[in-house]
All heavy atoms as an XYZ file, in Angstrom:
875
protein
N      23.517     14.065     -2.248
C      22.557     14.302     -3.291
C      21.190     13.794     -2.820
O      20.993     12.613     -2.592
C      22.980     13.575     -4.569
C      21.955     13.753     -5.650
S      21.901     12.474     -6.876
C      23.144     12.803     -8.015
N      20.240     14.701     -2.618
C      18.892     14.334     -2.204
C      17.960     14.364     -3.400
O      17.891     15.351     -4.107
C      18.364     15.306     -1.146
C      19.099     15.161      0.158
O      19.638     14.105      0.438
N      19.111     16.216      0.945
N      17.257     13.268     -3.591
C      16.280     13.202     -4.659
C      14.902     13.141     -4.032
O      14.637     12.309     -3.170
C      16.507     11.981     -5.540
C      15.526     11.872     -6.671
C      15.731     10.623     -7.483
C      14.640     10.555     -8.526
N      14.570      9.268     -9.169
N      14.029     14.031     -4.435
C      12.677     14.037     -3.908
C      11.888     12.872     -4.515
O      11.998     12.582     -5.700
C      11.997     15.359     -4.258
C      10.683     15.538     -3.548
C      10.116     16.931     -3.744
O      10.898     17.892     -3.718
O       8.899     17.021     -3.921
N      11.111     12.221     -3.690
C      10.299     11.104     -4.159
C       9.046     11.663     -4.813
O       8.320     12.459     -4.207
C       9.914     10.175     -2.991
C      11.173      9.562     -2.389
C       8.949      9.096     -3.444
C      10.929      8.747     -1.148
N       8.802     11.243     -6.034
C       7.628     11.729     -6.753
C       6.371     11.042     -6.228
O       6.437      9.997     -5.578
C       7.769     11.452     -8.250
O       7.678     10.057     -8.498
N       5.211     11.622     -6.539
C       3.941     11.002     -6.156
C       3.832      9.613     -6.771
O       3.377      8.680     -6.135
C       2.772     11.850     -6.660
C       2.280     12.878     -5.732
C       1.008     13.490     -6.301
C       0.381     14.430     -5.328
N      -0.869     14.991     -5.829
N       4.253      9.507     -8.009
C       4.163      8.215     -8.696
C       5.033      7.173     -7.988
O       4.605      6.044     -7.773
C       4.571      8.352    -10.155
C       4.389      7.059    -10.902
C       4.724      7.178    -12.361
N       4.339      5.936    -13.013
C       4.267      5.770    -14.286
N       4.525      6.771    -15.096
N       3.932      4.619    -14.789
N       6.259      7.544     -7.624
C       7.148      6.621     -6.912
C       6.564      6.219     -5.559
O       6.655      5.061     -5.152
C       8.530      7.241     -6.700
C       9.312      7.399     -7.985
O       9.002      6.708     -8.979
O      10.250      8.223     -7.998
N       5.972      7.180     -4.864
C       5.369      6.910     -3.556
C       4.256      5.873     -3.687
O       4.236      4.872     -2.973
C       4.823      8.213     -2.953
C       3.969      7.987     -1.736
C       4.547      7.758     -0.499
C       2.580      7.990     -1.828
C       3.767      7.535      0.625
C       1.793      7.764     -0.712
C       2.388      7.541      0.507
O       1.605      7.314      1.611
N       3.324      6.137     -4.598
C       2.219      5.194     -4.778
C       2.711      3.860     -5.316
O       2.269      2.800     -4.872
C       1.161      5.778     -5.726
C       0.291      6.812     -5.066
C       0.351      8.155     -5.440
C      -0.608      6.457     -4.072
C      -0.454      9.101     -4.841
C      -1.414      7.408     -3.455
C      -1.333      8.725     -3.846
O      -2.126      9.658     -3.246
N       3.620      3.890     -6.269
C       4.120      2.653     -6.877
C       4.780      1.755     -5.836
O       4.552      0.546     -5.825
C       5.100      2.973     -8.009
N       5.574      2.323     -4.955
C       6.268      1.491     -3.967
C       5.279      0.790     -3.041
O       5.426     -0.394     -2.737
C       7.280      2.310     -3.165
O       6.620      3.291     -2.390
N       4.254      1.499     -2.600
C       3.251      0.891     -1.729
C       2.435     -0.180     -2.432
O       2.172     -1.250     -1.871
N       2.049      0.087     -3.667
C       1.258     -0.890     -4.414
C       2.084     -2.123     -4.764
O       1.596     -3.253     -4.657
C       0.680     -0.244     -5.679
C      -0.365      0.855     -5.437
C      -0.715      1.556     -6.740
C      -1.602      0.307     -4.762
N       3.330     -1.914     -5.152
C       4.207     -3.053     -5.470
C       4.454     -3.900     -4.216
O       4.452     -5.129     -4.283
C       5.525     -2.574     -6.071
C       5.445     -2.033     -7.496
C       6.743     -1.339     -7.882
C       5.104     -3.138     -8.476
N       4.653     -3.235     -3.091
C       4.867     -3.964     -1.833
C       3.636     -4.770     -1.445
O       3.743     -5.781     -0.757
C       5.231     -2.987     -0.716
N       2.474     -4.356     -1.916
C       1.226     -5.051     -1.608
C       0.904     -6.162     -2.587
O      -0.102     -6.834     -2.444
C       0.066     -4.050     -1.591
O       0.242     -3.138     -0.534
N       1.750     -6.328     -3.603
C       1.532     -7.429     -4.530
C       0.967     -7.047     -5.880
O       0.712     -7.920     -6.707
N       0.737     -5.764     -6.127
C       0.294     -5.352     -7.448
C       1.435     -5.586     -8.437
O       2.607     -5.468     -8.085
C      -0.078     -3.867     -7.466
C      -1.410     -3.547     -6.848
C      -1.583     -3.537     -5.476
C      -2.505     -3.249     -7.641
C      -2.795     -3.246     -4.897
C      -3.737     -2.941     -7.081
C      -3.883     -2.944     -5.708
N       1.088     -5.898     -9.677
C       2.115     -6.098    -10.703
C       2.573     -4.750    -11.243
O       1.885     -3.736    -11.060
C       1.573     -6.935    -11.877
O       0.551     -6.172    -12.557
C       1.022     -8.274    -11.412
N       3.709     -4.758    -11.930
C       4.218     -3.528    -12.559
C       3.184     -2.964    -13.528
O       2.992     -1.750    -13.598
C       5.528     -3.818    -13.308
C       6.712     -4.077    -12.425
C       7.330     -2.788    -11.902
O       6.916     -1.682    -12.216
N       8.346     -2.943    -11.079
N       2.519     -3.848    -14.274
C       1.523     -3.416    -15.261
C       0.345     -2.741    -14.557
O      -0.135     -1.689    -14.994
C       1.048     -4.614    -16.120
C      -0.115     -4.244    -17.016
C       2.203     -5.177    -16.936
N      -0.132     -3.341    -13.468
C      -1.247     -2.754    -12.716
C      -0.853     -1.400    -12.127
O      -1.628     -0.443    -12.182
C      -1.689     -3.702    -11.602
C      -2.331     -4.977    -12.098
C      -2.470     -6.052    -11.027
O      -1.654     -6.073    -10.075
O      -3.391     -6.863    -11.162
N       0.343     -1.321    -11.584
C       0.816     -0.059    -11.002
C       0.936      1.007    -12.079
O       0.506      2.146    -11.891
C       2.155     -0.260    -10.264
C       2.753      1.078     -9.852
C       1.959     -1.150     -9.041
N       1.484      0.629    -13.236
C       1.620      1.587    -14.339
C       0.257      2.108    -14.779
O       0.084      3.308    -15.020
C       2.358      0.944    -15.508
N      -0.726      1.213    -14.867
C      -2.065      1.623    -15.283
C      -2.700      2.574    -14.267
O      -3.379      3.536    -14.638
C      -2.950      0.393    -15.482
N      -2.478      2.305    -12.979
C      -3.069      3.140    -11.935
C      -2.379      4.493    -11.782
O      -2.992      5.456    -11.331
C      -3.038      2.407    -10.592
C      -4.054      1.294    -10.408
C      -3.693      0.425     -9.209
C      -5.460      1.865    -10.251
N      -1.107      4.569    -12.130
C      -0.341      5.803    -11.874
C       0.018      6.600    -13.133
O       0.596      7.667    -13.020
C       0.965      5.483    -11.127
O       1.764      4.591    -11.916
C       0.691      4.883     -9.765
N      -0.329      6.089    -14.307
C       0.110      6.761    -15.536
C      -0.398      8.197    -15.645
O       0.281      9.065    -16.194
C      -0.301      5.971    -16.767
C      -1.791      5.925    -17.021
C      -2.141      5.056    -18.214
O      -1.268      4.574    -18.916
N      -3.421      4.869    -18.429
N      -1.573      8.487    -15.096
C      -2.116      9.843    -15.183
C      -1.254     10.857    -14.432
O      -1.298     12.051    -14.720
C      -3.560      9.880    -14.676
C      -3.694      9.912    -13.185
C      -3.910     11.115    -12.518
C      -3.607      8.744    -12.433
C      -4.035     11.134    -11.141
C      -3.747      8.766    -11.060
C      -3.958      9.968    -10.412
N      -0.454     10.388    -13.460
C       0.390     11.306    -12.691
C       1.487     11.928    -13.542
O       2.000     12.993    -13.208
C       1.010     10.574    -11.492
C       0.029     10.103    -10.424
C       0.734      9.220     -9.407
C      -0.659     11.274     -9.753
N       1.843     11.258    -14.645
C       2.881     11.778    -15.532
C       2.318     12.623    -16.664
O       3.076     13.216    -17.429
C       3.692     10.625    -16.132
C       4.516      9.898    -15.088
O       4.895     10.526    -14.080
O       4.777      8.701    -15.279
N       1.003     12.670    -16.799
C       0.381     13.416    -17.892
C       0.544     14.917    -17.658
O       0.490     15.381    -16.517
C      -1.094     13.056    -17.995
N       0.733     15.673    -18.741
C       0.795     17.133    -18.592
C      -0.489     17.652    -17.928
O      -1.574     17.081    -18.104
C       0.897     17.637    -20.033
C       1.445     16.476    -20.798
C       0.929     15.243    -20.112
N      -0.357     18.702    -17.172
C      -1.462     19.212    -16.355
C      -2.735     19.485    -17.155
O      -3.831     19.281    -16.651
C      -1.022     20.475    -15.628
N      -2.601     19.934    -18.381
C      -3.789     20.299    -19.152
C      -4.267     19.199    -20.101
O      -5.184     19.396    -20.884
C      -3.535     21.581    -19.935
C      -2.358     21.451    -20.888
O      -1.618     20.449    -20.803
O      -2.172     22.366    -21.720
N      -3.685     18.008    -20.027
C      -4.038     16.945    -20.968
C      -5.271     16.140    -20.548
O      -5.889     15.477    -21.371
C      -2.860     16.000    -21.187
O      -2.594     15.278    -20.006
N      -5.636     16.180    -19.274
C      -6.803     15.442    -18.785
C      -7.888     16.416    -18.357
O      -7.595     17.473    -17.797
C      -6.428     14.584    -17.578
C      -5.488     13.415    -17.781
C      -5.111     12.801    -16.438
C      -6.115     12.359    -18.672
N      -9.128     16.028    -18.613
C     -10.224     16.846    -18.108
C     -10.263     16.695    -16.593
O      -9.725     15.732    -16.035
C     -11.554     16.390    -18.715
O     -11.911     15.116    -18.205
N     -10.927     17.622    -15.937
C     -11.040     17.559    -14.486
C     -11.696     16.249    -14.068
O     -11.257     15.597    -13.124
C     -11.844     18.758    -13.966
C     -12.117     18.683    -12.498
C     -11.115     18.987    -11.578
C     -13.362     18.286    -12.021
C     -11.352     18.901    -10.212
C     -13.598     18.199    -10.658
C     -12.603     18.512     -9.755
N     -12.739     15.844    -14.794
C     -13.463     14.614    -14.468
C     -12.564     13.387    -14.619
O     -12.554     12.511    -13.755
C     -14.682     14.473    -15.367
C     -15.537     13.279    -15.031
C     -16.789     13.192    -15.886
O     -16.989     13.976    -16.804
N     -17.637     12.243    -15.570
N     -11.778     13.316    -15.702
C     -10.870     12.179    -15.905
C      -9.800     12.123    -14.830
O      -9.478     11.054    -14.303
C     -10.216     12.232    -17.284
C     -11.169     11.858    -18.404
O     -12.202     11.222    -18.116
O     -10.879     12.214    -19.565
N      -9.251     13.274    -14.492
C      -8.232     13.315    -13.442
C      -8.819     12.880    -12.101
O      -8.196     12.126    -11.348
C      -7.627     14.711    -13.321
C      -6.468     14.757    -12.360
C      -5.741     16.087    -12.354
O      -5.948     16.913    -13.255
O      -4.951     16.284    -11.417
N     -10.030     13.304    -11.817
C     -10.699     12.929    -10.571
C     -10.944     11.419    -10.527
O     -10.691     10.773     -9.508
C     -12.014     13.692    -10.431
C     -12.791     13.471     -9.139
C     -11.987     13.921     -7.928
C     -14.118     14.212     -9.202
N     -11.392     10.852    -11.634
C     -11.652      9.411    -11.693
C     -10.359      8.630    -11.477
O     -10.315      7.700    -10.665
C     -12.305      9.023    -13.039
C     -13.744      9.523    -13.079
C     -12.262      7.510    -13.263
C     -14.395      9.446    -14.445
N      -9.290      9.003    -12.181
C      -8.003      8.304    -12.028
C      -7.470      8.448    -10.599
O      -6.955      7.493    -10.024
C      -6.972      8.843    -13.023
C      -7.244      8.469    -14.432
N      -7.328      7.160    -14.856
C      -7.437      9.230    -15.536
C      -7.575      7.132    -16.149
N      -7.643      8.376    -16.592
N      -7.607      9.642    -10.045
C      -7.128      9.880     -8.689
C      -7.889      9.019     -7.683
O      -7.283      8.413     -6.788
C      -7.289     11.358     -8.347
O      -6.906     11.603     -7.024
N      -9.198      8.935     -7.829
C     -10.009      8.118     -6.907
C      -9.689      6.635     -7.056
O      -9.619      5.910     -6.063
C     -11.509      8.366     -7.136
C     -11.959      9.747     -6.733
C     -11.723     10.003     -5.255
C     -12.117     11.412     -4.880
N     -11.722     11.757     -3.532
N      -9.469      6.163     -8.299
C      -9.099      4.767     -8.510
C      -7.788      4.446     -7.799
O      -7.656      3.401     -7.158
C      -8.967      4.460    -10.003
C     -10.281      4.408    -10.734
C     -10.110      4.297    -12.231
O      -9.105      4.718    -12.808
N     -11.113      3.740    -12.888
N      -6.832      5.351     -7.896
C      -5.543      5.155     -7.244
C      -5.696      5.163     -5.723
O      -5.142      4.305     -5.030
C      -4.554      6.237     -7.698
C      -3.172      6.200     -7.085
C      -2.474      4.866     -7.361
C      -2.335      7.352     -7.638
N      -6.459      6.097     -5.199
C      -6.667      6.176     -3.744
C      -7.380      4.921     -3.222
O      -7.041      4.417     -2.152
C      -7.488      7.417     -3.385
C      -6.830      8.717     -3.736
C      -5.997      9.209     -2.629
C      -5.499     10.611     -2.997
N      -4.403     11.006     -2.198
N      -8.349      4.410     -3.969
C      -9.061      3.201     -3.558
C      -8.117      2.005     -3.561
O      -8.106      1.207     -2.625
C     -10.297      2.959     -4.453
C     -11.371      4.015     -4.161
C     -10.850      1.546     -4.267
C     -12.499      4.044     -5.181
N      -7.324      1.876     -4.628
C      -6.363      0.766     -4.710
C      -5.392      0.820     -3.538
O      -5.097     -0.197     -2.905
C      -5.608      0.812     -6.037
N      -4.918      2.015     -3.223
C      -3.974      2.154     -2.105
C      -4.658      1.815     -0.780
O      -4.114      1.089      0.050
C      -3.410      3.568     -2.035
C      -2.434      3.722     -0.881
C      -2.061      5.148     -0.575
O      -2.889      6.050     -0.750
O      -0.925      5.343     -0.135
N      -5.868      2.316     -0.577
C      -6.575      2.092      0.686
C      -6.879      0.616      0.913
O      -6.876      0.154      2.052
C      -7.866      2.900      0.713
N      -7.128     -0.126     -0.148
C      -7.473     -1.536     -0.025
C      -6.257     -2.461     -0.086
O      -6.385     -3.662      0.099
C      -8.483     -1.934     -1.104
C      -9.838     -1.232     -1.006
C     -10.720     -1.616     -2.173
C     -10.517     -1.536      0.317
N      -5.089     -1.886     -0.332
C      -3.872     -2.693     -0.401
C      -3.377     -3.018      1.000
O      -3.716     -2.344      1.974
C      -2.785     -1.939     -1.168
O      -2.308     -0.839     -0.407
N      -2.583     -4.051      1.107
C      -1.988     -4.401      2.403
C      -1.214     -3.198      2.951
O      -1.312     -2.865      4.132
C      -1.029     -5.614      2.252
C      -1.796     -6.851      1.832
C      -0.239     -5.853      3.519
C      -2.524     -7.561      2.934
N      -0.472     -2.529      2.087
C       0.310     -1.365      2.491
C      -0.594     -0.289      3.097
O      -0.317      0.239      4.170
C       1.063     -0.810      1.280
C       1.785      0.483      1.536
C       2.978      0.494      2.241
C       1.282      1.694      1.085
C       3.650      1.682      2.488
C       1.932      2.878      1.322
C       3.111      2.871      2.022
O       3.765      4.039      2.266
N      -1.698      0.015      2.416
C      -2.614      1.043      2.899
C      -3.248      0.677      4.227
O      -3.399      1.512      5.123
N      -3.620     -0.588      4.358
C      -4.229     -1.054      5.598
C      -3.238     -0.975      6.752
O      -3.569     -0.503      7.842
C      -4.767     -2.488      5.423
C      -5.954     -2.470      4.448
C      -5.162     -3.103      6.763
C      -6.383     -3.833      3.971
N      -2.009     -1.391      6.516
C      -0.984     -1.340      7.566
C      -0.690      0.104      7.957
O      -0.576      0.412      9.155
C       0.300     -2.077      7.114
C       1.464     -1.785      8.056
C       0.039     -3.567      7.025
N      -0.598      1.002      6.982
C      -0.349      2.418      7.296
C      -1.480      2.971      8.169
O      -1.236      3.654      9.154
C      -0.202      3.245      5.999
C       1.064      2.852      5.247
C      -0.226      4.746      6.281
C       2.347      3.074      6.010
N      -2.713      2.659      7.801
C      -3.854      3.147      8.582
C      -3.837      2.569      9.998
O      -4.028      3.304     10.982
C      -5.169      2.798      7.876
C      -6.373      3.296      8.595
N      -6.705      4.629      8.668
C      -7.321      2.641      9.310
C      -7.795      4.776      9.391
N      -8.196      3.577      9.794
N      -3.604      1.271     10.111
C      -3.559      0.651     11.436
C      -2.390      1.197     12.263
O      -2.510      1.375     13.477
C      -3.465     -0.868     11.319
C      -4.737     -1.570     10.853
C      -4.460     -3.050     10.599
C      -5.864     -1.384     11.851
N      -1.283      1.465     11.604
C      -0.121      2.025     12.325
C      -0.454      3.404     12.895
O      -0.088      3.721     14.027
C       1.074      2.099     11.384
C       2.316      2.585     12.072
C       3.506      2.499     11.169
N       4.533      3.357     11.690
C       5.436      3.967     10.965
N       5.469      3.779      9.669
N       6.324      4.739     11.516
N      -1.156      4.214     12.101
C      -1.564      5.536     12.600
C      -2.482      5.387     13.819
O      -2.358      6.139     14.785
C      -2.267      6.323     11.497
C      -1.331      6.867     10.469
C      -2.044      7.768      9.483
N      -1.171      8.021      8.355
C      -1.529      7.929      7.091
N      -2.768      7.613      6.767
N      -0.669      8.177      6.126
N      -3.405      4.435     13.725
C      -4.287      4.195     14.869
C      -3.500      3.706     16.087
O      -3.792      4.099     17.219
C      -5.365      3.167     14.514
C      -6.501      3.653     13.630
C      -7.400      2.484     13.248
C      -7.306      4.736     14.332
N      -2.520      2.840     15.850
C      -1.712      2.301     16.952
C      -0.922      3.393     17.656
O      -0.609      3.273     18.840
C      -0.775      1.214     16.438
N      -0.615      4.466     16.939
C       0.149      5.573     17.512
C      -0.751      6.686     18.040
O      -0.267      7.708     18.504
C       1.103      6.138     16.457
C       2.171      5.150     16.027
C       2.987      5.614     14.834
O       2.589      6.588     14.156
O       4.016      4.979     14.566
N      -2.061      6.472     17.983
C      -3.003      7.520     18.388
C      -3.101      7.616     19.908
O      -2.789      6.669     20.624
C      -4.384      7.246     17.789
O      -5.035      6.224     18.500
N      -3.578      8.750     20.401
C      -3.745      8.906     21.844
C      -4.943      8.120     22.393
O      -5.064      7.945     23.596
C      -3.959     10.411     22.027
C      -4.382     10.915     20.699
C      -3.809      9.993     19.679
N      -5.810      7.640     21.517
C      -6.959      6.829     21.936
C      -6.442      5.423     22.227
O      -6.192      4.632     21.329
C      -8.012      6.804     20.832
C      -9.239      5.991     21.202
O      -9.182      5.197     22.166
O     -10.258      6.138     20.504
N      -6.260      5.113     23.498
C      -5.630      3.853     23.895
C      -6.429      2.626     23.460
O      -5.849      1.609     23.081
C      -5.387      3.828     25.411
C      -4.453      4.898     25.868
N      -3.134      4.932     25.484
C      -4.652      5.990     26.637
C      -2.549      5.995     26.014
N      -3.447      6.655     26.708
N      -7.732      2.719     23.482
C      -8.566      1.600     23.063
C      -8.347      1.300     21.571
O      -8.175      0.153     21.175
C     -10.031      1.931     23.330
C     -10.900      0.768     23.638
C     -12.285      1.258     24.071
C     -13.045      0.125     24.680
N     -14.372      0.524     25.122
N      -8.357      2.350     20.758
C      -8.133      2.195     19.320
C      -6.711      1.710     19.053
O      -6.489      0.878     18.159
C      -8.390      3.510     18.588
N      -5.755      2.221     19.818
C      -4.361      1.824     19.633
C      -4.158      0.343     19.917
O      -3.508     -0.370     19.144
C      -3.446      2.668     20.521
N      -4.737     -0.145     21.004
C      -4.603     -1.560     21.358
C      -5.279     -2.435     20.309
O      -4.734     -3.454     19.879
C      -5.179     -1.830     22.770
C      -5.283     -3.318     23.052
C      -4.309     -1.148     23.821
N      -6.461     -2.025     19.844
C      -7.170     -2.795     18.813
C      -6.359     -2.818     17.513
O      -6.262     -3.866     16.852
C      -8.546     -2.194     18.568
N      -5.768     -1.697     17.153
C      -4.972     -1.623     15.924
C      -3.734     -2.513     16.012
O      -3.403     -3.209     15.051
C      -4.562     -0.175     15.645
N      -3.066     -2.496     17.149
C      -1.888     -3.364     17.319
C      -2.305     -4.825     17.211
O      -1.634     -5.633     16.566
C      -1.172     -3.078     18.656
C      -0.132     -4.141     18.966
C      -0.533     -1.691     18.637
N      -3.432     -5.173     17.816
C      -3.935     -6.544     17.715
C      -4.203     -6.944     16.276
O      -3.849     -8.048     15.843
N      -4.818     -6.042     15.506
C      -5.079     -6.325     14.095
C      -3.784     -6.432     13.289
O      -3.672     -7.276     12.394
C      -5.991     -5.260     13.495
C      -7.452     -5.337     13.926
C      -8.220     -4.111     13.456
C      -8.091     -6.604     13.388
N      -2.817     -5.583     13.610
C      -1.524     -5.668     12.922
C      -0.849     -7.014     13.186
O      -0.283     -7.621     12.275
C      -0.603     -4.517     13.350
C      -0.899     -3.168     12.722
C      -0.137     -2.064     13.445
C      -0.562     -3.169     11.246
N      -0.922     -7.483     14.417
C      -0.338     -8.786     14.759
C      -1.061     -9.892     14.003
O      -0.428    -10.764     13.402
C      -0.375     -9.033     16.289
C      -0.039    -10.473     16.620
C       0.580     -8.077     16.998
N      -2.395     -9.856     13.995
C      -3.162    -10.868     13.270
C      -2.849    -10.843     11.775
O      -2.678    -11.884     11.149
C      -4.660    -10.660     13.470
C      -5.150    -11.009     14.845
C      -6.633    -10.716     15.012
O      -7.330    -10.392     14.065
N      -7.102    -10.832     16.242
N      -2.764     -9.646     11.218
C      -2.453     -9.502      9.796
C      -1.068    -10.054      9.481
O      -0.880    -10.779      8.502
C      -2.542     -8.028      9.386
C      -2.276     -7.698      7.927
C      -3.318     -8.355      7.033
C      -2.299     -6.188      7.730
N      -0.117     -9.745     10.329
C       1.247    -10.226     10.077
C       1.327    -11.743     10.223
O       2.042    -12.405      9.471
C       2.249     -9.538     11.002
O       2.023     -9.902     12.339
N       0.583    -12.292     11.150
C       0.584    -13.754     11.310
C      -0.106    -14.423     10.121
O       0.365    -15.429      9.600
C      -0.122    -14.150     12.609
C       0.664    -13.809     13.839
C      -0.123    -14.011     15.129
O      -1.354    -14.029     15.136
N       0.602    -14.146     16.231
N      -1.224    -13.850      9.681
C      -1.978    -14.432      8.568
C      -1.201    -14.363      7.254
O      -1.236    -15.295      6.460
C      -3.320    -13.717      8.409
C      -4.118    -14.180      7.240
N      -4.745    -15.405      7.218
C      -4.359    -13.595      6.043
C      -5.353    -15.554      6.044
N      -5.140    -14.469      5.328
N      -0.512    -13.261      7.032
C       0.201    -13.085      5.764
C       1.625    -13.624      5.806
O       2.266    -13.739      4.771
C       0.279    -11.595      5.379
O       0.985    -10.888      6.399
C      -1.101    -11.005      5.179
N       2.129    -13.938      6.994
C       3.504    -14.396      7.112
C       4.517    -13.272      7.102
O       5.705    -13.508      6.940
N       4.056    -12.039      7.312
C       4.964    -10.892      7.254
C       6.028    -10.945      8.344
O       7.132    -10.481      8.140
C       4.190     -9.581      7.342
C       3.244     -9.377      6.159
S       4.044     -9.546      4.570
C       4.409     -7.861      4.224
N       5.713    -11.508      9.505
C       6.741    -11.639     10.536
C       7.825    -12.605     10.085
O       8.995    -12.444     10.442
C       6.128    -12.110     11.857
C       5.278    -11.085     12.599
C       4.698    -11.699     13.866
C       6.075     -9.853     12.934
N       7.464    -13.621      9.302
C       8.451    -14.558      8.770
C       9.477    -13.837      7.910
O      10.649    -14.189      7.889
C       7.779    -15.647      7.925
C       7.033    -16.663      8.777
O       7.227    -16.647     10.012
O       6.273    -17.450      8.207
N       9.031    -12.810      7.184
C       9.950    -12.064      6.326
C      11.018    -11.385      7.169
O      12.185    -11.353      6.804
C       9.188    -11.025      5.476
C       8.305    -11.747      4.468
C      10.142    -10.074      4.780
C       7.371    -10.838      3.715
N      10.617    -10.870      8.323
C      11.575    -10.180      9.180
C      12.567    -11.140      9.823
O      13.730    -10.814     10.005
C      10.835     -9.395     10.269
C       9.912     -8.285      9.782
C       9.148     -7.691     10.957
C      10.685     -7.219      9.050
N      12.091    -12.323     10.178
C      12.964    -13.265     10.870
C      13.604    -14.294      9.937
O      14.629    -14.865     10.271
C      12.187    -14.005     11.976
O      11.056    -14.657     11.398
C      11.720    -13.040     13.056
N      12.968    -14.538      8.783
C      13.475    -15.508      7.804
C      13.338    -14.917      6.396
O      12.368    -15.228      5.688
C      12.699    -16.826      7.872
C      12.761    -17.480      9.208
N      11.799    -17.277     10.177
C      13.677    -18.323      9.745
C      12.107    -17.971     11.244
N      13.240    -18.606     11.025
N      14.270    -14.056      5.968
C      14.156    -13.379      4.674
C      13.974    -14.327      3.482
O      13.406    -13.944      2.483
C      15.475    -12.608      4.558
C      15.977    -12.487      5.941
C      15.468    -13.683      6.690
N      14.408    -15.564      3.592
C      14.267    -16.490      2.465
C      12.841    -16.993      2.312
O      12.539    -17.723      1.380
C      15.240    -17.665      2.600
C      15.050    -18.422      3.901
O      14.462    -17.894      4.844
N      15.546    -19.636      3.958
N      11.927    -16.609      3.182
C      10.530    -17.042      3.100
C       9.633    -16.003      2.452
O       8.417    -16.066      2.570
C       9.996    -17.358      4.490
C      10.665    -18.564      5.107
C       9.991    -18.938      6.387
N      10.736    -20.002      7.041
C      10.561    -20.347      8.288
N       9.663    -19.735      9.021
N      11.273    -21.314      8.821
N      10.192    -15.054      1.743
C       9.405    -13.996      1.119
C       8.378    -14.586      0.163
O       7.229    -14.171      0.141
C      10.308    -12.976      0.402
C      11.070    -12.178      1.448
C       9.493    -12.057     -0.493
C      12.086    -11.230      0.898
N       8.739    -15.596     -0.601
C       7.810    -16.201     -1.558
C       6.589    -16.764     -0.830
O       5.454    -16.605     -1.271
C       8.502    -17.294     -2.377
C       7.558    -18.012     -3.281
N       7.062    -17.414     -4.412
C       6.995    -19.241     -3.214
C       6.222    -18.256     -5.010
N       6.186    -19.371     -4.295
N       6.794    -17.392      0.305
C       5.687    -17.961      1.074
C       4.736    -16.874      1.515
O       3.520    -17.029      1.403
C       6.238    -18.704      2.314
O       7.166    -19.690      1.886
C       5.126    -19.354      3.103
N       5.256    -15.770      1.992
C       4.405    -14.667      2.442
C       3.621    -14.098      1.277
O       2.427    -13.824      1.396
C       5.251    -13.574      3.100
N       4.246    -13.923      0.140
C       3.561    -13.374     -1.027
C       2.449    -14.316     -1.476
O       1.357    -13.873     -1.805
C       4.553    -13.138     -2.166
C       3.917    -12.521     -3.386
C       4.985    -12.184     -4.420
N       4.407    -11.941     -5.691
C       3.853    -10.819     -6.083
N       3.800     -9.809     -5.253
N       3.350    -10.669     -7.292
N       2.695    -15.601     -1.420
C       1.671    -16.572     -1.792
C       0.498    -16.486     -0.828
O      -0.656    -16.523     -1.241
C       2.266    -17.997     -1.776
O       3.368    -18.040     -2.691
C       1.237    -19.030     -2.194
N       0.768    -16.348      0.456
C      -0.311    -16.239      1.449
C      -1.159    -14.990      1.231
O      -2.361    -15.011      1.376
C       0.260    -16.215      2.873
C       0.803    -17.559      3.301
O       0.469    -18.578      2.728
N       1.650    -17.543      4.300
N      -0.519    -13.884      0.876
C      -1.225    -12.631      0.648
C      -2.217    -12.784     -0.499
O      -3.321    -12.310     -0.449
C      -0.239    -11.474      0.349
C       0.531    -11.117      1.614
C      -0.978    -10.247     -0.193
C       1.676    -10.162      1.397
N      -1.802    -13.489     -1.542
C      -2.625    -13.622     -2.727
C      -3.522    -14.846     -2.678
O      -4.201    -15.161     -3.639
C      -1.764    -13.643     -3.981
C      -1.050    -12.351     -4.192
N      -1.695    -11.212     -4.601
C       0.245    -11.982     -3.994
C      -0.832    -10.206     -4.672
N       0.333    -10.658     -4.303
N      -3.500    -15.550     -1.570
C      -4.407    -16.668     -1.392
C      -4.045    -17.904     -2.174
O      -4.866    -18.772     -2.413
N      -2.808    -18.040     -2.596
C      -2.446    -19.195     -3.409
C      -1.486    -20.020     -2.793
O      -0.960    -20.706     -2.212
């Protein structure tokens, strides 16, 4: 049984992984469930841009972008992206999550600066 991942699920998973709360994710993605004709073009555009900005500025969005650069044929950009990914993982404790799953709370605290 294959279930297609909805746009809302896709965005929600990335935002939640980046530390957004369920309430924040719901507020950012609620327009995706609205009937097609219920929002004006301008309102839909505003909600869509807010969601794209939140995703782009999230840890998830940054890692996805750096990963794409790391896989690019531009070797200089790829090396720089890998370096940034390593620095990001060290700063946030993300490598600790992979090697010490019980340290997830520590990594989340580091991400949020607390």
